[in-house]
Each structure stands twice: as C-alpha cells, then as structure tokens.
C-alpha positions as CSV (number, residue, x, y, z in Angstrom):
1,M,-18.4,-30.5,12.4
2,P,-17.4,-31.9,9.1
3,A,-16.9,-29.7,6.4
4,K,-20.3,-28.8,4.7
5,R,-19.4,-27.6,0.8
6,Y,-21.4,-24.8,-1.0
7,S,-21.4,-23.5,-4.6
8,L,-20.1,-19.6,-4.9
9,P,-23.7,-17.2,-4.1
10,F,-21.9,-14.6,-6.2
11,P,-19.5,-14.0,-9.7
12,R,-16.3,-15.4,-10.0
13,R,-15.8,-11.8,-11.5
14,N,-15.7,-10.9,-7.3
15,L,-12.4,-12.4,-7.0
16,D,-9.1,-11.2,-7.2
17,R,-7.6,-12.5,-9.8
18,R,-4.2,-12.3,-8.2
19,A,-5.3,-13.9,-5.3
20,V,-7.0,-16.6,-7.7
21,S,-3.5,-16.9,-9.4
22,I,-1.9,-17.1,-6.1
23,V,-4.0,-19.8,-4.4
24,R,-3.9,-21.9,-7.9
25,R,-0.4,-21.6,-7.5
26,L,-0.3,-23.0,-4.5
27,Q,-2.5,-26.0,-5.2
28,D,-0.8,-26.8,-8.5
29,R,2.5,-27.2,-6.2
30,G,0.0,-30.1,-4.0
31,F,-0.6,-27.4,-1.2
32,E,-4.0,-27.2,0.0
33,S,-5.2,-23.2,-0.3
34,Y,-8.3,-20.7,0.2
35,L,-9.3,-17.9,0.2
36,V,-10.4,-17.1,4.1
37,G,-11.5,-14.4,6.7
38,G,-13.4,-11.4,6.2
39,C,-13.0,-11.3,2.1
40,V,-15.7,-14.8,2.0
41,R,-17.0,-13.1,5.2
42,D,-17.6,-10.0,2.8
43,L,-18.6,-11.4,-0.5
44,L,-21.3,-13.3,1.2
45,L,-22.5,-10.0,2.8
46,G,-22.5,-8.4,-0.9
47,S,-19.9,-6.4,-0.1
48,Q,-16.5,-6.1,-2.2
49,P,-12.9,-6.9,0.2
50,K,-10.5,-4.6,0.5
51,D,-7.9,-7.5,1.3
52,F,-8.0,-10.9,-0.1
53,D,-6.1,-13.4,2.5
54,I,-5.1,-16.6,1.8
55,A,-4.4,-19.9,4.4
56,T,-2.4,-22.2,2.6
57,A,-0.9,-25.8,4.2
58,A,2.9,-24.3,2.9
59,R,4.7,-23.5,5.4
60,P,6.3,-19.6,5.4
61,Q,9.9,-20.5,3.7
62,Q,8.2,-22.6,0.8
63,V,5.7,-20.0,0.2
64,R,9.1,-17.6,-0.1
65,R,10.4,-20.2,-2.9
66,L,7.2,-20.2,-5.1
67,F,6.8,-16.8,-4.8
68,H,9.9,-14.1,-5.6
69,R,8.3,-11.2,-5.1
70,S,7.9,-11.9,-1.7
71,R,8.7,-11.0,2.2
72,L,8.3,-12.7,5.4
73,I,7.1,-10.6,8.2
74,G,5.7,-10.9,12.1
75,R,6.9,-12.1,15.4
76,R,4.0,-13.4,16.6
77,F,3.6,-15.5,14.0
78,R,4.9,-15.7,10.8
79,I,3.5,-14.8,7.4
80,V,4.6,-13.6,4.0
81,H,3.5,-11.2,2.0
82,V,3.0,-11.8,-1.7
83,H,3.7,-9.0,-4.2
84,Q,1.3,-8.4,-7.2
85,G,2.1,-5.4,-9.3
86,R,1.6,-2.4,-6.4
87,D,-0.7,-4.7,-3.6
88,F,0.5,-7.7,-2.1
89,F,-1.3,-10.6,-0.1
90,E,-1.3,-11.8,2.8
91,V,-0.5,-15.7,2.7
92,A,-0.1,-17.0,6.3
93,T,0.2,-21.3,7.5
94,F,-2.7,-22.9,8.8
95,R,-2.9,-22.8,12.2
96,A,-4.0,-24.7,15.3
97,A,-4.8,-24.2,18.7
98,P,-1.8,-23.1,20.9
99,P,-1.1,-26.2,23.6
100,P,-3.3,-26.4,26.5
101,S,-1.8,-24.7,29.4
102,E,-1.0,-26.5,33.0
103,D,-2.9,-24.2,35.0
104,D,-6.4,-25.1,35.0
105,D,-7.1,-21.6,34.7
106,V,-7.6,-20.5,30.4
107,Q,-4.4,-17.9,29.6
108,I,-4.5,-15.2,27.0
109,I,-2.9,-16.5,24.2
110,Q,0.9,-14.6,24.0
111,R,1.9,-16.6,21.3
112,D,0.2,-18.0,18.4
113,N,2.7,-20.3,16.1
114,V,1.4,-23.6,16.0
115,Y,1.0,-25.4,12.3
116,G,-2.3,-27.1,11.6
117,T,-4.6,-28.8,9.3
118,A,-7.0,-26.5,7.8
119,R,-10.0,-28.0,10.0
120,E,-7.9,-26.6,12.8
121,D,-7.3,-23.2,11.5
122,A,-10.9,-22.1,10.5
123,N,-11.9,-23.3,14.3
124,R,-9.2,-20.9,16.1
125,R,-11.1,-18.2,14.6
126,D,-12.6,-15.7,16.6
127,F,-16.2,-15.8,15.0
128,R,-18.2,-18.4,12.2
129,V,-18.7,-15.7,10.1
130,N,-14.6,-15.1,9.5
131,G,-14.1,-19.0,9.4
132,L,-15.4,-19.7,6.2
133,F,-12.9,-20.7,3.4
134,L,-13.5,-20.5,-0.1
135,D,-12.2,-22.3,-2.9
136,P,-11.5,-20.0,-5.9
137,V,-10.0,-22.8,-8.2
138,V,-13.4,-25.4,-8.1
139,G,-15.9,-22.2,-7.0
140,A,-16.7,-23.6,-3.7
141,I,-17.0,-22.1,0.0
142,V,-15.7,-24.8,2.8
143,D,-17.7,-24.2,6.2
144,W,-15.7,-25.9,9.2
145,V,-17.5,-24.1,11.9
146,G,-21.5,-23.3,10.9
147,G,-20.7,-19.8,9.6
148,M,-23.3,-19.9,6.5
149,D,-25.8,-20.3,8.8
150,D,-24.9,-17.5,10.5
151,I,-24.8,-15.3,7.6
152,Q,-28.2,-16.4,6.6
153,A,-29.4,-15.3,10.2
154,G,-28.3,-12.3,10.6
155,V,-26.8,-13.3,13.2
156,L,-23.0,-13.3,15.4
157,H,-21.8,-16.8,17.5
158,S,-18.0,-16.7,18.5
159,I,-16.4,-20.3,17.9
160,G,-16.7,-22.3,20.6
161,D,-17.5,-21.2,24.1
162,P,-17.2,-17.4,23.9
163,M,-16.4,-17.4,27.7
164,V,-12.9,-19.5,26.3
165,R,-12.6,-17.4,23.4
166,F,-13.0,-14.0,24.7
167,A,-10.5,-15.4,27.7
168,E,-8.0,-16.2,25.2
169,D,-8.1,-12.8,23.4
170,P,-9.5,-10.4,25.4
171,V,-9.4,-8.3,21.9
172,R,-11.6,-10.0,20.5
173,I,-14.6,-7.9,22.4
174,L,-13.8,-5.0,20.3
175,R,-14.0,-7.0,17.4
176,L,-17.3,-8.2,18.6
177,V,-18.5,-4.5,18.6
178,K,-17.2,-3.9,15.0
179,F,-18.9,-6.6,13.4
180,M,-22.0,-5.7,15.1
181,R,-21.8,-2.1,13.6
182,R,-20.6,-2.8,10.2
183,L,-22.0,-5.7,9.0
184,G,-24.9,-5.2,11.1
185,L,-25.3,-8.9,13.1
186,E,-26.8,-9.0,16.0
187,P,-24.7,-11.4,18.5
188,G,-25.5,-13.9,20.4
189,E,-26.4,-13.4,24.5
190,K,-23.6,-15.5,25.4
191,E,-21.6,-13.8,23.8
192,I,-22.9,-9.9,25.4
193,R,-22.4,-11.9,28.8
194,A,-19.4,-13.1,27.9
195,A,-17.5,-9.6,27.0
196,K,-19.0,-8.0,30.6
197,E,-18.0,-10.4,32.4
198,H,-14.3,-10.8,30.7
199,A,-14.2,-6.8,29.5
200,P,-11.1,-6.3,32.8
201,L,-9.1,-8.3,31.0
202,L,-8.8,-6.0,27.9
203,A,-6.7,-4.3,30.4
204,Q,-3.8,-7.0,30.2
205,S,-3.6,-6.8,26.3
206,A,-1.0,-4.6,24.6
207,P,-2.1,-1.5,24.5
208,A,-0.8,-0.2,21.1
209,R,-3.3,-3.3,19.9
210,L,-6.2,-2.1,21.4
211,A,-5.6,1.8,20.1
212,E,-5.3,0.8,16.5
213,E,-8.9,-1.6,16.9
214,M,-10.4,1.9,18.8
215,F,-9.2,3.8,16.4
216,R,-10.3,1.4,13.3
217,L,-13.6,1.4,15.4
218,L,-14.4,4.7,15.3
219,A,-13.5,5.2,11.6
220,T,-16.1,2.9,10.5
221,G,-19.0,5.8,10.4
222,Q,-20.6,3.4,13.4
223,A,-18.4,5.9,15.9
224,A,-21.6,6.9,17.7
225,G,-22.8,3.2,18.1
226,V,-19.9,2.2,18.2
227,W,-19.8,4.7,21.4
228,E,-23.0,3.0,23.2
229,D,-21.9,-0.2,22.8
230,L,-18.6,0.3,24.6
231,Q,-20.0,2.0,27.2
232,A,-23.4,-1.3,27.2
233,L,-19.9,-3.9,28.0
234,A,-18.4,-1.6,30.3
235,V,-15.4,-1.7,28.6
236,V,-14.3,2.3,28.8
237,D,-12.8,2.0,31.7
238,W,-10.2,-0.5,30.2
239,V,-9.8,1.0,26.3
240,M,-9.7,4.3,27.2
241,P,-8.1,5.0,30.7
242,E,-6.8,8.3,30.3
243,L,-11.3,10.1,29.6
244,V,-12.7,7.9,32.7
245,P,-11.9,10.7,35.1
246,W,-13.7,13.3,33.3
247,L,-16.4,11.2,32.4
248,D,-16.8,10.3,36.1
249,Q,-16.8,14.1,36.4
250,Q,-20.5,14.6,35.3
251,A,-23.0,13.0,34.1
252,N,-23.8,14.3,30.6
253,H,-19.4,14.1,29.1
254,A,-20.7,11.2,28.3
255,D,-23.7,12.6,26.1
256,I,-21.0,15.1,25.2
257,L,-19.0,12.9,23.4
258,G,-21.4,10.8,21.7
259,R,-22.6,13.9,20.3
260,R,-18.9,14.3,18.9
261,F,-19.4,11.0,17.3
262,Q,-22.5,11.7,15.6
263,A,-21.0,14.4,13.8
264,L,-17.6,12.3,12.8
265,D,-20.5,10.3,11.3
266,W,-21.8,12.6,9.5
267,Q,-18.4,14.5,8.0
268,L,-17.6,10.4,7.1
269,E,-21.1,9.7,5.0
270,A,-20.0,13.2,3.9
271,G,-17.0,11.3,1.8
272,W,-14.8,13.0,4.6
273,E,-11.7,10.7,6.2
274,T,-10.3,10.7,9.3
275,D,-6.6,9.6,10.5
276,Y,-4.7,8.7,13.5
277,A,-4.6,12.9,14.6
278,Y,-7.9,13.8,13.6
279,T,-9.4,11.0,15.8
280,L,-7.7,12.1,18.4
281,A,-9.0,15.5,18.8
282,V,-11.9,13.8,18.4
283,V,-12.0,12.0,21.5
284,F,-9.6,14.2,23.6
285,G,-11.7,17.6,22.6
286,P,-14.0,17.5,24.7
287,R,-11.4,17.5,28.0
288,V,-9.2,19.9,26.4
289,E,-12.0,22.3,26.2
290,Q,-12.8,21.9,29.8
291,E,-9.3,22.6,30.2
292,F,-8.7,25.4,28.1
293,H,-11.3,27.6,30.6
294,P,-9.2,28.4,33.9
295,Q,-12.2,28.0,36.0
296,T,-12.2,23.9,35.1
297,R,-9.2,23.4,34.4
298,R,-7.2,20.6,36.2
299,L,-4.1,20.8,35.0
300,A,-0.7,22.4,36.4
301,V,-0.3,24.3,33.2
302,S,-1.5,27.4,31.7
303,E,-0.4,27.6,28.1
304,F,-2.6,26.5,25.8
305,P,-0.8,24.5,23.6
306,Q,0.8,22.6,27.0
307,I,-2.4,21.9,27.5
308,A,-3.9,20.6,24.8
309,A,0.0,18.5,25.1
310,A,-0.7,17.2,28.5
311,V,-3.5,15.6,28.1
312,L,-3.0,13.3,24.4
313,T,0.5,12.8,25.3
314,E,-0.8,10.6,28.4
315,F,-2.3,8.3,26.0
316,Q,0.2,8.5,23.3
317,Q,3.1,7.6,25.8
318,R,0.5,4.4,27.0
319,A,-0.2,3.3,23.7
320,R,2.7,4.4,21.3
321,I,1.0,6.2,19.0
322,P,2.5,8.2,16.5
323,R,4.1,11.2,17.4
324,H,3.4,13.4,14.9
325,A,-0.2,12.5,15.6
326,V,-0.3,14.4,18.7
327,V,1.4,17.2,17.4
328,A,-0.9,17.4,14.7
329,A,-3.6,16.8,17.0
330,N,-2.5,19.7,19.7
331,R,-2.9,22.4,16.7
332,I,-6.0,20.6,15.5
333,L,-7.6,21.5,19.1
334,T,-5.2,24.9,19.4
335,A,-6.7,26.7,16.8
336,Q,-10.1,26.6,17.7
337,L,-9.2,29.3,20.3
338,R,-8.3,31.6,17.4
339,L,-11.7,29.8,15.1
340,D,-14.1,30.2,17.5
341,P,-12.8,32.0,20.6
342,P,-15.2,31.1,23.8
343,P,-16.3,33.2,26.3
344,F,-13.8,33.6,28.8
345,L,-11.1,34.6,25.7
346,Q,-13.1,36.7,24.1
347,K,-13.5,38.9,28.2
348,A,-9.9,38.2,28.3
349,G,-8.7,39.8,25.2
350,K,-7.7,37.3,21.9
351,P,-4.1,36.6,22.0
352,R,-1.9,37.3,19.1
353,W,-2.4,34.9,15.5
354,N,-1.3,35.4,12.3
355,F,-3.7,34.2,10.7
356,K,-2.0,33.9,7.4
357,H,0.8,31.8,9.2
358,M,-2.3,29.8,10.8
359,A,-3.7,28.8,7.2
360,S,-0.5,28.0,5.3
361,Q,-0.2,25.2,8.0
362,P,-0.7,20.8,6.4
363,W,-2.6,20.3,9.3
364,F,-4.9,23.8,8.7
365,P,-8.2,21.7,6.9
366,M,-8.1,19.6,9.8
367,A,-8.5,22.6,12.4
368,L,-11.1,23.5,10.1
369,R,-13.0,20.3,9.7
370,Y,-13.0,20.2,12.9
371,L,-14.5,23.5,13.3
372,E,-17.3,22.3,11.4
373,L,-17.9,18.9,13.8
374,R,-18.5,20.8,16.5
375,L,-20.7,23.1,15.4
376,H,-22.6,20.0,14.0
377,A,-22.1,18.5,17.5
378,E,-23.4,21.7,19.4
379,G,-26.7,22.4,16.9
380,R,-25.0,25.8,15.7
381,P,-24.7,26.7,12.4
382,L,-21.9,25.9,10.1
383,D,-21.8,29.4,8.6
384,L,-18.4,30.5,10.9
385,A,-16.7,27.2,9.5
386,Q,-17.6,28.6,6.0
387,D,-16.8,31.9,6.7
388,W,-13.1,30.8,7.9
389,R,-12.4,28.9,4.9
390,Q,-13.5,31.2,2.6
391,K,-10.7,34.0,4.0
392,A,-8.1,31.4,3.9
393,L,-8.8,31.0,0.2
394,S,-8.1,34.8,-0.2
395,F,-4.5,33.8,1.1
396,A,-4.0,30.7,-1.2
397,P,-1.3,31.9,-4.3
398,E,-3.3,32.4,-7.4
399,G,-3.6,29.0,-9.7
400,R,-3.7,26.5,-6.4
C-alpha cells in the first residue's frame, strides 16, 4: 500500500532530543532515516518509550564513520550502537525480506541480512502497530502498513498473512501474547489460529531466545494473564518443556502456578522488581516444593540444595541461563525450608540453620520476598514474612 503521512498527535517534547539529533545528522548527510518500531507505537498509545530505535538508509560502516562514539554489533544482523552520554541508541540499516527459499514450504528465517528500502523494512516487521515510522525532523508519522488504523481501533494484526509470518519466526507468537497483555490490544482471529497451528515450531527456535522472551513476559506485571494465554495457545509444551511432566501429574498444578504468577503481579504493582533468579524461583518453586517432600519426590537425590539444583539445572542447560541466576534461585527456594518449614520437616526435626549467616547473604532479601509471595498466593497472612524481616534487622550493623 502507498504510504500515508500523519502529523504528530503528541508534543515533540515527548521525543528524545538525542535520538532526534542522530536522525537529523543522518538526514543532513543524505540518508533517509526515522525513529521506528516500539517507540513510535508507545508514543501513540500514550506511554513514554524506554528506547528510541532508529532505522536508516545508511549502511553500518557509513553510520560508524558519522558517529565516532559508536560500536558495530550483531551477528544475525549488523547494527550500530551510537553512544550519547551514558546511553546508546540502536541504529539499523533498512532491511528487506530474505529471498524466497527454493522449497515451497515457508522456512524459519535463519539469517536476516538483506538491505532494503524504508518501505520494505516496514513491511518485514511483525505487527502493524510496530511498522510505523516517525520523522522527527519534519514531525510526521509515515505508515506503509496500516498501523495507525490498528492503533485507533485497539487491535493487533500481523503485517501480511500470520500463517506465513509466524512460520518465518515462531517467537512472534510470544510477542503476540506480550502485546496483547502489555498494550491491551485485541488480536485478530487469523492471528490466534496461526499462533495455535504454529506453536510446535517454537521447538525449533533458539532456547536462549525463547527464555529471554519468557522472562520479559513474566516481568510485565501481567504474568497471570500471560500464563492463561500460553495455555490457551498451547505453547507451554514448547517454551517450558521441563514443567510439562509436573503439570500433567495433577489438574490443579496449572492453577497453583497461576496463583504464584498473580502474586508476582501483585509484587510488581507494589514497586518490586524481578530478575532472572527471582523469576526462576517463581516458575519452578511449586515443582521444587513437591520434590522436597519425601513422599512425592521423584528425583533420585535427597539433599535439599541438590533437589532445587536438579530441577533448575535441567532448564539452565537447555536455555543457557546465567549460572549465577540458577545458584541464587536455588538458595531462595532452599531457604523456604527454614523460613516456613513444611509439616513433614517439623515432625522430622528442623535441620541446623545459622540464621544470622543466612540473613547476611545478598540473596536473602529475595528469599524473604519469595516467602511473602508464597503466603499471598496461598491466602495466608503475611505476618510470618514480616517477623523474619524484623529478626533480620536485629542482626544488621548500626547505621545500616
């Protein structure tokens, strides 16, 4: 479709002046350039973007020559980070769709390194709302894909046939869920059908990339809704295969995990933040707690730290999660046995714990926060977590 141009419906002061200066400099050198993607979408939806990305007709080496404080990165596609103060802005050359395969079947995109025009770059993106370009110099939005119509209607459509686009990059299925929840956009029926049909293709995606998308989804403050969507689209088997045997054991296991995600959303809404270690503990905590109990244990290990490590390491080895995050998650989960001893452990006699030493560890605040999450998810009073927090403060050095 021909490009439609719209005047900015928001004040120019909402734009990042440093990003605008980069676009202006590129344009002054004769290179067509725009702010693109999520920053344009977020501005139109009334939120302030975290990042301002730039697309340009300039090739990476040309960008490097224009900006001395810049660095070339990327393997799948070469982009330039242009540094401004302590921050950097991502500058990418316009891309076109990769050449068609000799086979009739749609192939997953393995390399995406074909340069193109601005219009081709817009049309190769995933969803219409992400295909809008903004020229901050003249103050106009350029729309080749119908993204403004979708923004105004509050809907989420792929650019082109979703059966083709999700087959090209199955991770777009997870991005569909993210935009549904984070932006409150309603997906089309074709997008839902395509997501369900192509869910098995997620098994062919890089596990590290899937894990990164999953952690981002769970950190949106909409984890409970995301969990419902992942089940409805039948993608859990492909993005979290380590959980599937546990989920299949009992029908209520999915609900147990859903309540944990609701509690995580409650904490994020209150201003807490999550990281890889804490998210790992939330996702795998219910399964680890079952393995802690000798009557429901299925692993051939007996020491509590080994139990948590065995569950977490399986995922870590596949998804290449940083080892330090797995170690911290292990300690968060194992600490629950001291902070909130289960009945079987109370009867068997509490193991020896040096609480003063535990309270001094850098991961201990997360262990207390996780205890609070468990209590909230189970509908129990939060007094226990507060009592432990007060006790930990009594060990803190004066003035701390």
